[in-house]
KOLLUM-442047 format. One record per residue: residue in one letter; x, y, z of N, C-alpha, C in turn. Coordinates in steps of 0.2 Angstrom, whole numbers, plus 5000, padded with zeros to 4 digits. Each point is the difference from the previous one (the first is absolute). Layout:
N
AXYZXYZXYZ
...
END
This chain:
91
M499748865053499850075001500650054999
G499950054997500650054998500150045006
R500650045000500250045005499650065000
I499850035006499650065000500550065003
F500050054996500550065002499650055003
E500350045005499650055003500150064995
E499550055001500050064996500750045000
S500250005006500750045001500549974997
F500049934999500649974997499950014992
K499450004998499950024992500250074999
I499950045004500250074999500750015000
M500349975004500850005001500349964994
A499749954997500349964995499950054993
V499550035000499950054994500550055000
E500150035006500550065001500749974998
L500149945003500749974998500149994993
S499549984997500149984992500150074997
C499650055002500150074997500750025001
A500350005006500650025002500649964996
K499949944999500549964997499950014992
G499450024998499950014993499949934996
S499949955004499949934997499549965005
V499549984997499549955004500449945001
S500449974996500349945001500550005005
A500450065000500550005006499750015007
A499450035000499750015007499749935001
A499749964996499749945001500549955002
L500650004997500649965002500250015007
E500050065002500350025007499449985005
L499450014998499549985005499849935000
G500249964995499949934999499349994998
I499750044996499349994998500050004992
D499449984997499950004993500050084997
A500350014995500050074997499350024998
G499649954998499450014997499550035006
R500149985006499750035005500150085001
I500650015000500250075001499850044994
S500049984994499750034994499350025001
K499649955002499350015002499950055005
W500450005005499950055006500250074997
R500550004996500150074997499550034996
T499549964997499550034997499450025004
D500049985006499450005005500150075004
P499550054999500150065004500049995007
R499849955003500149995007500749995003
F500449984995500749995002500550044997
N499850044995500550044996499950075001
G499850025006499950075002499450034997
G499549964998499450034997500050024993
N500549984996500150014993499649954996
L499650024995499649964996500549954996
L500650034998500549964997500750015003
P500449955000500750015003500350054997
K500450045003500450054997500649974996
N500150044994500549984995500450054999
D500650005002500550055000500250024993
K499949954995500150024993499550044997
L499550015003499450054997500150075003
T499850054996500050065003499350015004
P500050055005499450005004499350014996
E500150034994499450014996499849934997
E500549964998499849934997499849965005
Q500250005006499849965006499250025001
E499950075000499350025001499549984995
L500350004994499649984994499849925001
R500549965002499949935001499449995005
E500150045006499549995005499350024998
L500050064996499350024998499749954995
K500449974995499849954996499749945004
K500349985005499849955004499350015003
R500050065003499450025003499450004995
L500150034994499550004995499849934998
K500549964999499849934999499649975005
E500150015007499649975005499350035000
A500050074999499350035000499649974994
E500349994994499649974995499849935001
L500449965004499849945002499450005005
A500150045004499450015005499450024997
N500050054995499450024996499749944996
E500449964997499849944997499649965004
I500349995006499749955005499350035002
L500050065001499350045002499549994995
K500250014994499650004994499749935000
K500449955001499749935000499649985005
A500150035006499649995006499350034999
V500050064997499450034999499549964995
G500449974995499649964995499749945003
I500449975005499749945004499450025004
F500150065004499450015004499450034997
Y500150024994499450034996499849954994
S500249945000499849954995499449975002
END
């Protein structure tokens, strides 16, 4: 069975990786897999409620555009699921 991490630890790990500017450096310091931290960085529960992790290389406008594109993609996916569900119920 894998290790279970508390939510507070995940938040701290995400903050550490942002402060260090490197997921691998934070993972090495914490003694965990870098893939876990990367996954936590994309989760709004652990990255301060952001849809996508902050990227200092992007301007605020580019970051907002990325988030809006992600929201649009999620909304389109939800719409497709609903269309299929309606088709199932009325068949």
